[in-house]
N, C-alpha and C positions, 0 to 999 in steps of 0.2 A: 482275155488279157490284151490290153492295148499296148502301144509303144510307150506311152507315158508311164505305165506301171513297170515295165521292164527297165526303162532308163532311170527312173527316179528323179530326184531333184539334184542335178549335177552342179548347178550354180555357174560360177565363172571359171573358165579354164585359163590358167596363166602359164607362160613359159618365157624363155629368153631366146634371143636371136641365135646365140650359140647352140642351144639345145635343138632348135628347129632345123638349122642348117646341118648340124652334125647328124641328126636323125635322117635327113634326106640323103646325106652322103653315104651313110651306112646301108640304107635300104635301097640304094640304086647304084651299087658298085658294078662296073662292067669290066670283068677280067679279060686280059688279052691272052690269046693262045701263044705260049712259048714253051712247048714241050720239046725237049732235046734228047731224052733217053727213056728208060723204062718208067721213070716217075710220071711221064706223060700219060701212060696207060691208066695209072691210078687217078690222075687229074681228070681224065675223060670219064672214068667210072664215077667220080664225084658228081659230075653233071648228069649222069644217067638217072633213070627212074627210081632206083633203090635208095639213093642218097639225096638227089634232087636239090641242087643249089638254087633252084627257082624260088624256093620258100624264103631265101635270104635276099631276094631282089636281083639275083644274077641269072637272068633268063637264058642268056647264051654267051658263049665265049666269042669275043670279037677277034677278027683277024687283022684289023687295022689299029695301029697305035693311036690314031687321032680320035677313035671312038672309045678308048679304054682309059680307065683311071687306076686299074690294078694290074700289075704284071706279076704273074706266077711263074717263076723260073723253075722249071721241073727238069732236072737232069744236069749232067756235067756240061760245063762251058769250056770250050777249047779257046786257046789264045787267038785263033783265027776268027772265032765267033764273037769275041769280046767287043770289038768296035761296032759290030752290027747290033749287039745287045744295047750298047750305050746310045747308038743312034736312035733305036726304037724308043728307048727311055726318054730321050730328049724330045721326041716327037709327040709324046703323050701330053695331054693338057693338064694343067695344074688344077687342083691338087692331085698328086699321084702317089701310089703306094707300091711296095714290092714285097712279095713273099718268096723266100728262098725255100724250095721244096726238095727235101731229100739231102742225104749226106754229100752227094757229089756237088750239088749247087752250094751247099753251106760251107764245106771245108775240103772239097776235092775227093772225098770218099777214099776208095781203094786206089785211085789213080794219082799216085804221088810221083808225077813226072813233069817234064818241062812243057808238055803240050796242053795240059789241063790247068785251068785256074784253080788255085787253092782257096776258093770261096768267091762267090759272085759279088761280095761286098768290095772287092778290089775295083769293080767297074761302076756299080750303082749302089746307092744307099739302100740297105735292107731294113724293113720295118719288123718283120716277123720271120723267124726261122722255124721250119717244120722238120723235125728229125725223123730218120728212118731210112731204110734201104730196101725197097722203096717204101715210103710212108703209105699207110692205108688211107682210104678216103675219109674215114672218121678223123684221122689226124689232120688232114687238110682242112676239114670243116672246123676243127678246134682252132687251127691257126687263123682261119678267117674270122671266127668269133673273137679271138684275141685281138685281131686287127680292128674289128668293129668296136671293141671296148676302148682301144687306143684312140680311135677317131672320135668316139663320143666324148672323150675327155679333153679334146683340143680346145684351146682358147682362141678368141679373136686375134690376139696379138701374135699367135703362131701361124695364122693363115697366110701371111705374106712371105713366110720363110720357105 
């Protein structure tokens, strides 16, 4: 059985610039480490061998915002940490996306006091919320797949925004 028999007659492959660029963006997202509390343990477990984010093009978590295009905020954000979070977000190259992981990052969780932000969306725009306290690695992977679907649907007109 030769290669030609397996491939068959494929003919011409056509696509659009949007589809090609969005495919590249989804298959080469580089997440940034931003674990602040117990959700960070679940985020690290998602990168481990049992769940393996490498199959989605996320080989390793970056420690530098200049090498990342996805920020996963895992855990509670204090008011003192908010300016640091914003600075790191501003240093990320465009296009950039944010996943809010866990109840603490999404809405403050059980910490309803003056020292904890009642949602990271007060500081940075959030693309996907992952619920749970702490969310399981499967939930984070579902959130990443939701973000991939969102990125694949972007139009050229939205790229400059």
